[in-house]
Each structure stands twice: as structure tokens, then as C-alpha cells.
VEXVEXDO-933764 format. One record per atom (N, C-alpha, C, O, CB): residue in three letters; y, z, x. Coordinates in steps of 0.2 Angstrom, whole numbers, plus 5000, padded with zeros to 4 digits. Glycine has a CB too. Layout:
<vexvexs>
ALAYZX...
</vexvexs>
This chain:
<vexvexs>
UNK503753045220UNK504353085219UNK504853035216UNK504952975218UNK504653125225UNK505353055212UNK505853025209UNK506453065212UNK506553125210UNK505853015202UNK506953035215UNK507553065218UNK508153025217UNK508152965219UNK507453085226UNK508653055214UNK509253015213UNK509653005220UNK509553055224UNK509753055208UNK509952955221UNK510352945227UNK510952985228UNK511053015233UNK510552865228UNK511252995223UNK511853045222UNK511553115224UNK511053135221UNK512253035216UNK511953155228UNK511753225229UNK511853265223UNK512453275220UNK512153255235UNK511353285220UNK511353335214UNK510853395216UNK510253385217UNK511153295208UNK511153455217UNK510753505220UNK510253535215UNK509653555218UNK511253565222UNK510353525209UNK509853555204UNK509953525197UNK510453495196UNK509853635204UNK509553545192UNK509653525185UNK510353545182UNK510553505178UNK509053545181UNK510553595184UNK511153625181UNK511753575183UNK512253575179UNK511353695184UNK511753545188UNK512353505191UNK512153425189UNK512553385190UNK512353505198UNK511653415185UNK511453345183UNK511853315178UNK511853345172UNK510753345181UNK512253265179UNK512553235173UNK512053205168UNK511553175171UNK513053175176UNK512253205162UNK511753175157UNK511553105158UNK510953095157UNK512053185150UNK511953065160UNK511752995161UNK511352985167UNK510852945167UNK512452945162UNK511453025173UNK510953025178UNK510253055176UNK509753025179UNK511253065184UNK510253105173UNK509653135170UNK509253085166UNK508653085167UNK509853195166UNK509553045162UNK509252995158UNK508952945163UNK508352925162UNK509652965153UNK509352925168UNK509052875172UNK508452895176UNK508052865178UNK509652845177UNK508552965179UNK507952995183UNK507352995178UNK506852975181UNK508253065185UNK507453015172UNK506853015168UNK506552955166UNK505952945166UNK506953055161UNK506952905166UNK506752835165UNK506352805171UNK505752775170UNK507352785163UNK506552825177UNK506152805183UNK505552845183UNK505052825185UNK506552815189UNK505552915181UNK504952955182UNK504452925177UNK503852925179UNK505153025180UNK504652905171UNK504152875167UNK503852805170UNK503252805169UNK504452855160UNK504252765173UNK503952705176UNK503452725182UNK502952695182UNK504552665179UNK503652775186UNK503252795191UNK502552825189UNK502052815191UNK503552845196UNK502652865184UNK502052905181UNK501552845178UNK500952855179UNK502252945175UNK501852795175UNK501352745172UNK501052705178UNK500452685178UNK501752695168UNK501452695183UNK501152655189UNK500652695193UNK500152675195UNK501752645194UNK500752765193UNK500252805196UNK499652805192UNK499052805195UNK500552885197UNK499652815186UNK499052815181UNK498652755182UNK498052755183UNK499252825174UNK499052695182UNK498652635182UNK498452615189UNK497852595190UNK499152575180UNK498852625194UNK498652615201UNK498052655204UNK497652635207UNK499152615206UNK498052725202UNK497552765205UNK497052785200UNK496552815202UNK497952835207UNK497052755194UNK496552765189UNK496452845188UNK495852865187UNK495952725190UNK496952885187UNK496852955186UNK496852965179UNK496952925175UNK497452995190UNK496553025177UNK496453045170UNK497153065167UNK497253075161UNK495953105170UNK497653085171UNK498353105169UNK498753115174UNK498553105180UNK498253175164UNK499453135173UNK499853155178UNK500253215176UNK500253235171UNK500453095179UNK500453255182UNK500753315181UNK501453305184UNK501553285190UNK500353375184UNK502053325181UNK502653315184UNK502953395185UNK502853435181UNK503153275179UNK503253405190UNK503553465192UNK504253455195UNK504353415198UNK503053505196UNK504653505193UNK505353505196UNK505553585196UNK505553615191UNK505853465192UNK505853605201UNK506053675202UNK506753685203UNK507053645206UNK505653715207UNK507053735200UNK507753755201UNK507853825203UNK507653865200UNK508153735194UNK508253835209UNK508353895212UNK507753925215UNK507153915213UNK508653945206UNK507853965220UNK507353995224UNK506854035220UNK506254035221UNK507654045229UNK507054075215UNK506654105210UNK506054065207UNK505554085206UNK507054145205UNK506254005206UNK505753955203UNK505353915208UNK504953875207UNK506153905198UNK505553925215UNK505153895220UNK505553835223UNK505253795227UNK504553875217UNK506153825221UNK506553765224UNK506653785232UNK506953835233UNK507253755220UNK506453735236UNK506653745243UNK506953685246UNK507153685252UNK505953765247UNK507053635242UNK507453575244UNK507953575239UNK507853565233UNK507053505244UNK508653575241UNK509153585236UNK509453515235UNK510153505236UNK509653635239UNK509053465233UNK509253405231UNK508753385225UNK508153385226UNK509253345237UNK509053375219UNK508553365213UNK508053315215UNK508253265217UNK509053345207UNK507453325213UNK506953275213UNK506353305208UNK506253365207UNK506653275220UNK505953255206UNK505353265202UNK504753245206UNK504753185208UNK505453235195UNK504253285206UNK503653265209UNK503153245203UNK503153265198UNK503253325213UNK502753185205UNK502253165200UNK501653165204UNK501553125209UNK502453085198UNK501153205201UNK500553215204UNK499953185200UNK499953195194UNK500353285205UNK499553145203UNK498953115199UNK498453175198UNK498353215202UNK498653055202UNK498153175192UNK497653225190UNK496953195188UNK496953145185UNK497853275185UNK496453215191UNK495753195189UNK495353255186UNK495253305190UNK495453165195UNK495153245180UNK494753295177UNK494953365177UNK495553375176UNK494053295180UNK494553415179UNK494753485179UNK495053505186UNK495453555186UNK494153525178UNK495053475191UNK495253495198UNK495953515198UNK496153565200UNK495053445203UNK496353465196UNK497153485196UNK497353535191UNK497753575193UNK497453415195UNK497053535185UNK497253585180UNK497153655183UNK497553705182UNK496853575174UNK496553665186UNK496453735189UNK497053755194UNK497253805194UNK495753735193UNK497153705198UNK497753715204UNK498353725200UNK498753775202UNK497753655208UNK498553695195UNK499153695192UNK499253765188UNK499753805189UNK499253645186UNK498653785185UNK498653855182UNK498753915187UNK499053965185UNK498053865178UNK498653905193UNK498753955198UNK499453945201UNK499653985205UNK498253945204UNK499753895200UNK500453885202UNK500653885209UNK500853835212UNK500953925198UNK500453945212UNK500553955219UNK500053915223UNK500153905229UNK500654025221UNK499553895220UNK498953865224UNK499153795226UNK499653765223UNK498353865220UNK498753765229UNK498853695232UNK498653645226UNK498253655222UNK498453685238UNK499053585226UNK498853535221UNK498353485224UNK498153435221UNK499553495220UNK498053505230UNK497453465233UNK496853505233UNK496853565232UNK497653435239UNK496353475235UNK495653515236UNK495653525244UNK495053535246UNK495053465234UNK496153525247UNK496253545254UNK495953495259UNK495753505264UNK495853615255UNK495853435256UNK495553375260UNK496153355265UNK496753355263UNK495353315255UNK495953345271UNK496353315276UNK496653245274UNK496253205273UNK496053315283UNK497253245273UNK497553175271UNK497853145277UNK498353165280UNK498153185266UNK497653085279UNK497853045285UNK498453005283UNK498552995277UNK497253005288UNK498752985288UNK499352935287UNK499052865284UNK499452845280UNK499652915294UNK498452845286UNK498152785283UNK498052795275UNK498152755271UNK497552775286UNK497852855273UNK497652875266UNK498352875262UNK498352845257UNK497352945265UNK498852905265UNK499552905262UNK499752835261UNK500052815256UNK500052945266UNK499752795266UNK499952725266UNK499552685261UNK499852645257UNK499952685273UNK498952695260UNK498552655255UNK498752675248UNK498852635244UNK497752675256UNK498852745247UNK499052765241UNK499752735239UNK499852715233UNK499052845240UNK500152745244UNK500852715242UNK500852645240UNK501252625236UNK501352725248UNK500452605244UNK500452535242UNK500152525235UNK500352475232UNK499952495247UNK499652565233UNK499352555226UNK499852575221UNK499952535216UNK498752605226UNK500252625222UNK500852635218UNK501352585218UNK501652565212UNK501152705219UNK501552555223UNK502052505224UNK501752445219UNK502152415216UNK502152485231UNK501152425220UNK500852375216UNK500852385209UNK500952345205UNK500152355219UNK500752455207UNK500752475200UNK501452465197UNK501552445192UNK500552545199UNK501952485201UNK502652475199UNK502852405198UNK503152385193UNK503152505204UNK502552355203UNK502752285202UNK502452255196UNK502652205194UNK502452255209UNK501852285194UNK501452255188UNK501752285181UNK501452265176UNK500752265189UNK502252325181UNK502452355175UNK502852305171UNK503152315166UNK502852415176
</vexvexs>
């Protein structure tokens, strides 16, 4: 995820300069995710207002790694999960986070 430190509830309240900085960071993270996880692509998502699915009222962008067809099917279902329902352990999360940190360091 890319999250501005300044409290910005949604895209409507986003100052242009902060929006540009957020997108610049999203590009860096997307490149790091692609390189570090060797995924086939990345999917970015961001929601505004409850009708669009916003449930955390602080602007942020999710960056999901995608492999082959699996994630595209989930994305097309929108309400479906972005995972294959695999149990994700804290160790798996830590390993993935470290890979992405290394990817960012190597940019």
C-alpha cells in the first residue's frame, strides 16, 4: 500500500502536489513488487466513498501482484477475494515484505 502521512480522507480532498507524490511512490512500489516477487503484472486499486467500497477513510492505494490468470478472474468479480484463499502466515507476510523492501532498495 501507498499511504500519505497527511490525513486525506479520499481523492476529492487530495491536493494535486500530494497526489503526484503518492503516484510517484506507487510507481516505485509497483516496480519493486514486480521485480521482487517476479509477478506477471500488478493491479492497483483505490476506493472513494462507501458506495465504491471505501471502508478506511484515509486515502491509500493497494498494489497487488498478479500471476497469470488467477488474479484477473478475482478482479473481474470485484467483490471476490484477491487471493486463492491460501492461509497466509505472519512468516509469509514478513518474507514478502522483506522481498519488496529489497526491491525498493535496488531501484
